[in-house]
N, C-alpha and C positions, 0 to 999 in steps of 0.2 A: 504494500500500500504506500502510495507516494504523497497523498494530500489528505486534508481533513476538511469536512464540511460541518459547520456549527449552525444549528437551528436556533435562532434568537427570537425574541419577541420584537414586534414593530416598536419603534421609538420615534415620536414625532418631533423630537429635538435633536435629530441627527446622531443619536446614540452618545450624546455628550452630556445631557442633563435630564432632569425629570420631565416627563411628558406634561404638556399643558392639556387641561380638560380631558383626562383619560376616559371619562364617562360619555363625552360627546364625540370623541374621535372613533369612527367605526373600525379603523385599523388597530385600535387598542382593545379589540374585542376579547382577547384571551385573559387580560389582566383582572378586570373587575370580577370579583367572586372566585378568582383563580380556577376557572372552569376545567383546566387540565391538570390541576394538582402540581403545578410547577414550583421550582425552587425560588419563589418570590414571596414578598409580603405585598398582597394586593392593595390598591388604593382605597381610601375611604370614600363612600358615596359623596359626590359633589365636590371633591377636593380639586383645587387648581392652584399651583401645579400638583402633580401626583405626590401623595405623602407615603406611598409604598416604597419598597426597595427591591432592586433587581440589578444584575450585572450590566444590563443594557444601558442603564443611566450613565455609566462611566466607561463603557467599552471603548469609545473613541477619544477618551482623555486619559484613562489609566492603563488601557491596553492589556487586560488580563482576562482569563476565563478559568474557572475551576473545574476540576474533574468531579463528576457527580456519580453516585450520591456522596455526600460529605464523608471524608476519610479515605475514599478510593484514590489510587495513584494512576497517573497517565502511564501507559505501557511503553515498552521499548520501541514501538512503532512510531511514537511521537518524538520528533527530532528537531533541533534548531535548524532553521532554513526551510522547513517543510511549508508548503503553501497551505493557506487556510482560506476557505470560502465561507461567506456568511449569507444565510438565507432566512426568511421569515415566512410563516404560513399566511396565506391569503384568507381574508375574512369570508368571502362568499363561497370558497371551496377549500376546506382545510386540507385537501389532498393536493393542492397546488401551492407552489412556493415562488417567492420573488428573491432573486439573487441580487444583493445590494452592494457587495464589496468583497475584495480579496486582500490578503496581506501574507506575511510569513511569520513563523514562530521565531522570536529572537532568543528566548531562553526558556528553560523548564526549571522551576524551583527544585532544589535538592531534597526538600522535605515538606511535610504538611505545614502550612502557615500557622504560626502561633502568635501572631501580632496582637490578637484581640480585636482587630478592626472588623466591623460588621461586613459581611459579604466575602471576607478573605479568610478569617479565622476558621481553622479546621479543614481547609481545602488545599489540595495540591494544585498549584497554579501553573499555567503556561502563560508566557508573556509574548506580546506581539510587537513587530516592527511598527512604529507609529503610523497611523493611517487615519483618513477621514472618510466618511461615506461618499460613495460615488453620487454625483448629482442625480436627482430623481429621474430625469429623462434618460439616464444611462442604466437604470435598473432593468433587469431582465425578468419579466413577469411570466406567470402561467407555466412554470416548469413543474414537471411531475417528479415524484421521488425516484422513479426509474431513471430519469435524466440526471438527477443530481447525485444519487448514491447507488444506482444500479439495481434497486429492489424496493419493495414497499418499506416505508419508514414507520416503525411503531414507536415505542417509548424511547426515551433518551434524547439528549440534545446535540450529540455529535456522532459522526460516522467517518471512518477511514474509507478512502476511495482509491481505486487503481489508476494507473497512468492514462488509460483510455478515457476515463471520465474526467480526470484532471485536465486533459487536453481540450475536451469539449467545453468545460466550464471556463477555462482560461481564455478560450476564443470568444466567449460570450460577453465577458466584462473587461 
C-alpha cells in the first residue's frame, strides 16, 4: 500500500477553525447529534460558531490526525513521505465522497501522546506537511468508495490504498 485516504467531516471554515452555524449548514449534517457515532463532541443546538470539538477544526492549522480508536498505533505501512488524500461524505448520498485535498505525512509520533491536550491526549498521531484546502471549485465530487479505496467503505476513518488508486486520485486533484 502506497497512500492513505482519510475520511473527514465537512468543515465550513476550511478545516482551520470551528464551523459557523453547524445546524444551518447542510454539509455539516453528520455532526449534530453525532449520527455516526464519530470521535467528536457534537455541537450544541443553535451554537454559532460550533462549540463541539473535532480534529477537522484544526486539520489545516495543526496538521495532525490520530489513529482510532484511542490507544491504537499506526502500523508499519504508515511512513513519512506517504501521500494522504482527504475526502468527506456527501450529504445527499452518504455513499458518495468529495475529494478536497492531498498532502504527505511529515512524521509519525514515536509514542501515544500524553500532553493532556484535548483531541491529542491518548492518540498516536501522524503529522502532515502543511497544506490548505484546495479551492472549492477544485474539489472532486461524487466519487464512490470503489474509486477512492477500491471497495465499499464501512467503519473507520482511514484506508490504505494501492498505487493504482493513488495514481487515479493524484490525477484528480
